[in-house]
N, C-alpha and C positions, 0 to 999 in steps of 0.2 A: 519586795522580799528577796528577789534574786540578788540584790546588792549585798544583803546581809548573809545569806546562806549559800552563796556561790562557792564552788570548790576553789581553794580550801575553805573550810568553815571558819567563822569568826573566832570560835574557841581556840583554834590552832594559832591564829594571828595574835590573839590576846595572850596566849601562853608564851609565845616568842617575845612579845612586847614586855611581859613581866620579867623574862630572863634578861632582856636588854637593860631594863630599869635596875634590876638587881646587880648587873655588872657595873653600871654607873655608880651605884651606891658602894660597890666594892673598890672603886677607884679606876675603872677602865672607861675610856672614852667611847662614844658611839661610833666614832671613826674607826676604831679597832674592832668593835663588836659587830656592827651591821654587815661588813663584808663576809662574815661567816654564815649569814642567813642565806638560804637558797634564793637565787636571783628572782624567781617568780613571786616570792613572798616578801622580798626586801622592801619595796616601796610602801606596802601597807604597814609593815612592822615599823618602818621609820616614821611614817605619819603618826601612828598611834603612840610611839615612844616620845616623839616631840610633844604631842598633846599632854601626855602624862607628866613629863618633866617640867612643862610650863606651869603645872598645878601641883607639883609634888609636895610643896610645903603645906598647902591646905589639906591634901589627902593624908599626909602624916598626922596632922592635928586631928582630923576626923577619926582616923583609925585608932588613935590613942583614946578618943572618947568612947568608941564603941567596943574596943578590945584592948583594955588597959595593959594586959600582959601581951607582950610582943609575940605573935605567932611564929612558927618555924619560917625560915627565910623564904622558901618557895611559896608558902601560903601568903606571907606578908607582901611579897612583890606582886602577886596577883591581886590581892585586895587593894593595895595602893593604886595599881593601874586602873582597876574597875572604878574605884571611888573618884579618881581624877577624871575619868571619862564620863562619869555620871554628874560631875560638877555642873551647876546651873550655867547655861550658856545659850546665846540666841539660836545657834544652829548646831545642836548636838550631833555627833557623828553617827549615832545609832539610837533608835528608840530605847528608852530606859529598860523596859521589860525584856527586850531582846538582849541587851548588854548583860543584864543580870543572868538570864538564862544561859548565855554562852560563857560567862565567867564561871558559872557552876559546872558547866560541861568541861571547861578547861581544868577546873579543880579535880574533877573525877579522873582526868587523865594524869594530872601531876601528883596529886596527893589525895587519893580516894577517900581516906578517913576524914578529911577536912571539908568535903563538899557541902555537908549540911551547915557547918559553921560559916563558910563563905556565903551561902545562900541567906542565912539568918542575918549576918552583918549587913549585907548589901540591901536586903529588903527593909531592914530597920532604917538604914540611911535614907532610902527613898521616902519612907513614911515621915521621917523627921528632918528632911533635908534642909528646909529653910532655917530651922532653929540650929541645927548642927553647923551649918556653914557660918551663920552669924556668930555663934560661939567661937568657932575656930578662928575667924578673921579678927578677933580681938588681939591675937598674937601677930606681930608684924611679919614673922617668917611665913605664917600661913596666909596673911593678907597679901603680901608682895611676892611670895614664892621665890625668895632668895635667902641665903644664910644671913644670920644676924650681923656678922662682921661686914658683909658686903653692903648691907643697908646702911650701917653706921658710916662706912667709908664714903658712900655717895652723899650722905647728909652733910658730912664734913666738907667734902670737895665742892658740892653743888647745893648749897642750902636753899636756893630758889627753884632748882630744877630736879631735885632727887626723885620726887614722886613721878614726874613725867618720864624720867629715865627708866624707872622701874616698871611703869605701866607700858612703856614701849617694848620692853623685853618680853611682854606677854603676847605681843602681836605677831602675826605671821608676816614675814618680810616680803617686800615686793620682789619680783624676778626682773632684774635689770640686765640689759644686754649692752655690749660694746661692739659697734659695727667696725669692722676692719677698715681703717682709713685708706688702705691700699686697694680695697675691693669695692667700695661704693659709699654712698651717703646714707645718713640716718633716715632721711625722708624716703629714699628709694626702698630701704629695707622695711620700713613700716608698711609700705604698699605691698611688698612681698608677703609679709606676715598676714595682712588682712585678706590677701588672695587665698591664703591657706586657712582662713577662718579663725585667725588669732589676732583679735583687736589689740592695738598697741599705739603708743605715741612717743614722740621725741621728748626728752627732758630739756628744759630751757636754760639751765644753768651754764653760762659760758665757761666756767671753770672746769667743766667736764670735757671740753675739747670738741663739742658739737657732734659726738658720735654715740651718745647714750640714748637708749630706747627702753621703755618699760612696758611689760606685758600686762594686760588687764587681768589675766589669770596665769599662774605658773603652768608650765608644761614640761614634759621630758625634752632634753636637748635634742633627741633624735627627731623631734617634730619641727625643729627650727630649720627653715629653708637655708641651705648652704652651710650648715654647721660643720658637717664633715669635710667640706671643701675650704674651711677657714674664713668664711665670710663674716662670721660673728662669733662672739664669746660671751659667756655669762660673767659679769663682774658688777658688784655693787656700785652705786653712784659715788659714794665717798671714796672707794678705792680707785675710781677712775680719775680722781684729782691728781694722783701722784705723777704720772708721766707728763701732763701738760705743765705742772708746776716745776718739775725738774728741768724741762726743756725750754720753758718760756723765757721771755725777757726778764732781766733782773729788775728789782725795785728795792734797792738798799743804798744807803749813803756810801759814797766812794766806790761804787761798783758800776762799770759800764753796763748799759741797759740791754746789750745784744743778747739774743737767745743763744742757746748752746749751738756751736758750729757743727755742720755736717762732718761725719767721720770722727767725732769726738770719742775719746777713750772713756768708757763708762763702766763702773762696777755696780752690779746688783748684788749686794753682800749677803742677803738671806733670801734667795730668789724663789724657792719653792712656795707654791706650786707653779709659779710662772706667769701669772696674770699680768703683773706690772712689768715684768721683763718683756712680754709680748707687746704690751701697749706701747712701751718706749720704741720698740722696733717697727711697729706699725706707723708711728708718727715721724720717725727720723731714721736716717742711715747712720748707724753708730758702730763703733768697734766695742762690742759689749761682752763683758765677762760676767756670767751668771754663776754665783758661788752658793753652795749650801753644804752643810755638814752631815746631811742625811741622804745616803745614796738612793734609797727608794723614793724619797720625795724629789730628788734631783732628776730621777727618771721621768717624773711627771712633767718637769720643765721641758725636757727634751721632747716628750710626746706633744706638748702644747705647741712648741715651736715647729715641729714637723707638720702638725695639722694646719698651722697658719702659714706654712712655707716661709719661715723666717730663720735666720741664722745667728747663732751666738756661740761663744766658747763656754763650755760648762765644766766646772771643776768641783769635786767633792772635797771640802776642807773647812776648817774652823776659821771664820773670819777674824777671830780674836788672835790668831797666830799667823800673821802675814809671812813670817819667815818660812812657813811650810808651803806657800803657794804664790807669793807675789814675785814678779820678775824685776822689780825695782823701777819700773816705768810709772810715773805718777798718773793719776786719773784726772780727767777734766771734770768729772761728776761722779758722785757716789750716791746710790739709793740704799739707805739702811732701813729696811722694813723689819724692825727688831722683834725678836720673840717677846711675847707679852701675855698678859692674863686673858686676853680675848674678851674683856668685859664690854667692849663696844659692839661685839657681834654675837651677843648671847641670845638674841632672838633667832639667829640662824643656827646656833649651837647651844641649845638649852641645857645640855649636860654640863657646860663649862661652869655654871654657877655652883653646881653640886660637887664638882671635881676640885675646884680651887680651894686653897686654904690661905689664911691671911699672910702666913710666912712666905707663900709663893710670890706675892707681890714684892716683898723685900728682896728675895733671891733674884727675881727677874730684873729689878731695878739695878742690882749690882752687875748683872750680865749686860744690861743696856749701857751702863757706864763704861764697862770694859770694851764693848764694841766701838763706842764713840772714841775712846782713848786710842784704840788700836788703829782705826781707819783714818782718823784725821791726818796723821803724818803722810798718808798715801795720796792725799789730795794735792794737786798742783796749785801754786799761788794763782789766784784768780778763779779757782775752781769752786764748785758748789757741792754741798752735801745736804741731802734731804732725809731728815729723820722722821720715821713713820711708826706709829703703833696703832693697832686696832683696839685701843683701850680708852675708857672714859675716866680712868683713875689718874689724878694729877701726878701721882708718884711715878707713873710711867710716861708722862708727857711733859707738861710744863716744868715740873720740878727737876726732871732730868736735864732739860736743855738749859734752864737757869743755872744749875750747878756746873754743867759743862762749860758754858760761856764764862762763868766766874773763874774757872781754872785756867783758861787761856790767857796768854799775855795781852795786855791792853793793845788795842788797835789791830789785832790779828784776825778778827772775825766780825761779821755783821749779819744780823738777822734780817732776812728779806721781808719787806712790808706785805708781800702777797701771802705770807704764811698764815693759814687760817687758824692755827692753834688747835684747840679742842673742838671737835664736832660731835654732836650727839644725835641720835635718831629721833629728834623732836623738832618742833616747829621752826626753830632758828636755823636748822640745817635741812631745808626743804627745797627741792628742785621742783618748780611748778610746771605742771602739764598745761595743755590748752584748757580754755574755759569749759566747765562741765566735767573735767576729768579729776579724779582724786589726786591730791598732792602726794609726792613720794619723798620721804625722808631717808637719807642715806644712813648707813651704819655709823656707829661711834668710832671716830678716829682722832689721832693727833698728828699734826703736820708742823714741822719747822724746817725752813730752808735757810741754810747758813752758808755765807760766802767767805772764802778764805782770802783775806786781803793781801797777805804777804807770807 
């Protein structure tokens, strides 16, 4: 009982969760909203908001059944939050009667006249829950908790995997760590974690560079031994592929197989928040320029590098306009982690599915084309460009690179055979742990490593 009624009460957390969900429905990201919540309440509000947004389609369908006339916004956001948290699940966050009681208490604080209405709707949902859920899930939006256009696009792109991709988006992602290669081994860090009572294991995929560790249970970064000293960072398994792929030996026709030389001049063109920038510098001594057009996000790159005791040049500028920032010296390698829909990381950012619109993918594809077109001339002959998006939409991955290569003169570029292409958070993109450990699928990404032949 103390977990439910500890100060502050659940009703307060529910009310803040409802406000956060309402902000997402109004077009604001949780990344903007949650920092405005008091620090002591933020973790609980984030956890509840994530749960609600993972079931928002179903909650909207049930609310429409039980209250066909849309209630006032503050009432509706609370109702949707409570219905989503009352959705049948193996391990509900709170007992149903407790959640209803506290949702009604929140309603009395938010909109006193609606408290009886909220109580009636939620108690009716509990009485009729099985039938109401079954009826709601006849609608694909309610069944999969994604907008209809998103579901349609996945079905078109991945006719054999679309259901697995949507199901994966409902899962809580694993917490994966990247051990600083300059500070120790993955095996040693696993032992440090276990000494702190944090079970963990190494990931066995060689494409990750041998430094990836997954925790059995997520925890605050402050609990990670050596985090403040730069011994380790949090980075998804799929994201950890970027640095080894860009640095590693080439595997393309007409390209010498040597890895990138020490001291190579490297551009990280859309660097924030700095995870891939840091990984590159942990693995190699490079002359690296970290570029980003958002000053506040670029500050996070600097903070990351400072914590890890790494050095790079940072510049705030638009990568599509080299005349404003490039010194005319060609780069040996370019990492282009292009802005995208984030459709591959939606399990970590469940608000993304409700914020994006179909036209956003079209606009982002144009920006991705513009970045490729602007940066390719900056690459030295014999250099390499790694194009990355955290998207499972082909319009932001394979289609972009196919179109880009077709625009280049014949014989100017070669696609590296090590390029994994599209990766999804499903079985074919799984890094296996030791026997008896659960497998860990990385987030959805697209990778294409392109060599400039002349």
